[in-house]
C-alpha positions in Angstrom: 0.0 0.0 0.0 1.1 3.6 -0.8 -0.1 6.7 1.0 -1.0 9.6 -1.3 -0.5 13.3 -0.5 -1.4 16.5 -2.4 1.0 19.3 -3.1 -0.2 21.0 0.0 0.8 18.0 2.1 -2.8 16.7 2.7 -2.6 13.0 3.3 -5.3 10.7 1.8 -6.0 7.1 2.7 -3.6 4.4 1.5 -3.9 3.2 -2.0 -3.6 -0.5 -2.5 -1.2 -1.4 -5.3 -2.0 -4.7 -7.0 0.9 -7.1 -7.0 1.1 -7.3 -10.8 1.9 -3.6 -11.1 5.4 -4.1 -9.9 7.4 -2.7 -7.0 6.2 0.2 -4.9 8.9 2.4 -6.3 7.7 1.7 -9.8 4.1 2.6 -8.8 5.3 5.8 -7.0 7.3 6.7 -10.1 4.2 6.1 -12.4 1.9 8.0 -10.1 4.4 10.8 -9.9 4.5 10.9 -13.7 0.7 11.0 -13.9 0.5 13.7 -11.2 3.1 15.7 -13.0 1.1 15.4 -16.3 -2.1 16.3 -14.4 -0.5 19.3 -12.9 0.8 20.4 -16.2 -2.6 19.9 -17.8 -4.3 21.8 -14.9 -1.8 24.7 -15.4 -2.5 24.7 -19.1 -6.3 24.8 -18.5 -5.8 27.5 -15.9 -3.8 29.6 -18.4 -6.4 29.0 -21.1 -9.1 30.1 -18.7 -7.1 33.2 -17.8 -6.6 34.0 -21.5 -10.3 33.5 -22.1 -11.2 35.7 -19.2 -8.7 38.4 -20.4 -10.3 38.2 -23.9 -13.8 38.5 -22.5 -12.8 41.4 -20.3 -11.2 43.1 -23.3 -14.3 42.5 -25.4 -16.5 43.9 -22.6 -14.2 47.0 -22.3 -14.3 47.5 -26.0 -18.1 47.2 -26.1 -18.3 49.6 -23.2 -16.1 52.1 -25.1 -18.3 51.7 -28.2 -21.5 52.2 -26.2 -20.0 55.3 -24.5 -19.0 56.8 -27.8 -22.5 56.1 -29.2 -24.2 57.6 -26.2 -21.8 60.7 -26.4 -22.7 61.1 -30.1 -26.4 60.8 -29.3 -26.1 63.3 -26.5 -24.3 65.7 -28.7 -27.0 65.4 -31.4 -29.7 66.0 -28.8 -27.8 69.0 -27.5 -27.4 70.4 -31.1 -31.2 69.9 -31.7 -32.1 71.6 -28.5 -29.7 74.5 -29.3 -31.3 75.0 -32.7 -34.8 74.9 -31.2 -33.7 77.4 -28.5 -32.2 79.7 -31.1 -35.5 79.5 -33.2 -37.5 80.4 -30.1 -35.2 83.3 -29.4 -35.7 84.6 -33.0 -39.5 84.3 -32.7 -39.5 86.1 -29.3 -37.3 88.8 -30.9 -39.7 89.1 -33.8 -42.7 89.2 -31.4 -41.0 91.9 -29.3 -40.4 94.0 -32.5 -44.0 93.5 -33.5 -45.2 94.5 -30.0 -43.0 97.5 -30.1 -44.5 98.6 -33.4 -48.1 98.0 -32.1 -47.3 100.0 -29.0 -45.9 102.8 -31.0 -48.9 102.8 -33.3 -51.2 102.7 -30.2 -49.4 105.7 -28.7 -49.7 107.6 -32.0 -53.4 106.7 -32.2 -54.0 107.8 -28.6 -52.2 111.1 -29.2 -54.3 111.7 -32.4 -57.5 110.9 -30.4 -56.5 113.3 -27.6 -55.8 115.9 -30.2 -59.1 115.4 -31.9 -60.9 115.4 -28.5 -59.1 118.6 -27.5 -60.2 120.3 -30.8 -63.8 119.2 -30.3 -63.9 120.4 -26.7 -62.5 123.9 -27.5 -65.0 126.6 -28.2 -64.9 127.8 -31.7 -62.8 130.8 -32.3 -64.6 133.9 -33.3 -62.9 136.2 -35.5 
């Protein structure tokens, strides 16, 4: 029988070695070879997982960059549209203010004309 232990020193129960496998030293050597191969394969798989995780993270970062650029462009377009609308409203307000100023000036002129006419009507006629 041969006792097994992991890399961290954890002991497992004894493993019975059948007599036709050869000496304990040969079995230990074969097991060591298998463990070495398993460790190598585990390291290779771990590396593959790390590379896959790195690629996935890179893909996610690139997608986030594209999304951020798209959102920035959309925000810029919205801002430009809002700015054009604001400028149009300012132009309309300016035109309305000009029109109101003209109406006010005309109303003042009409009021002055009415006062003048009323003053003439209320004055007694001049006798010569």
